[in-house]
C-alpha positions in Angstrom: 0.0 0.0 0.0 1.4 3.4 -1.0 -0.1 6.8 0.0 -0.2 10.1 -1.8 1.3 8.8 -5.1 1.5 11.5 -7.8 0.8 10.9 -11.5 1.8 13.4 -14.1 -1.2 14.0 -16.3 0.0 17.0 -18.4 3.8 17.8 -18.5 4.9 21.4 -18.3 5.9 22.8 -21.6 7.6 26.2 -21.5 7.0 29.0 -21.9 3.1 28.6 -21.6 3.1 26.4 -18.5 5.3 26.6 -15.5 3.9 23.6 -13.7 2.8 20.1 -14.5 -0.8 18.9 -14.0 -0.8 16.1 -11.4 -3.2 13.8 -9.9 -2.3 12.7 -6.4 -3.9 9.4 -5.5 -5.0 8.8 -1.9 -4.0 5.1 -2.1 -2.3 2.8 -4.7 -1.7 -1.0 -4.4 -1.3 -4.0 -6.6 -4.3 -6.4 -6.8 -2.6 -9.7 -6.6 -5.5 -11.7 -8.0 -5.8 -9.8 -11.2 -2.2 -8.5 -11.1 -2.9 -4.8 -11.8 -2.5 -1.4 -10.2 -5.4 -0.1 -8.2 -5.8 3.6 -7.5 -8.3 4.6 -4.8 -9.5 8.0 -3.9 -11.6 8.9 -0.8 -14.3 11.3 -2.0 -16.9 13.3 -0.2 -17.7 15.6 -3.1 -16.8 15.1 -6.8 -15.6 18.5 -8.0 -15.3 19.4 -11.7 -11.5 19.4 -11.4 -11.5 16.0 -9.8 -13.8 14.7 -12.6 -11.4 16.1 -15.3 -8.3 14.5 -13.6 -10.1 11.2 -13.2 -10.8 11.2 -16.9 -7.3 12.1 -17.7 -6.1 9.3 -15.6 -8.0 6.9 -17.8 -7.0 8.5 -21.1 -3.3 8.8 -20.3 -2.7 5.6 -18.2 -5.7 3.5 -18.7 -6.4 3.6 -15.0 -9.9 3.8 -13.6 -9.8 5.5 -10.2 -11.8 3.6 -7.7 -13.8 5.9 -5.4 -14.3 4.9 -1.8 
């Protein structure tokens, strides 16, 4: 189990952007039965920014964020 793992969604490309866009997962671990990475996020409210980053996680890495 790993906590607060950062995934780079959009890299910085000077001069327009000075920072990368990141998604920081609450928890990540390997599901040993299915042998794949699980990314979990504890959510109270789904904000528009979270929804965008969740979609980018799937588009860029093929990872479905599991909400708890």
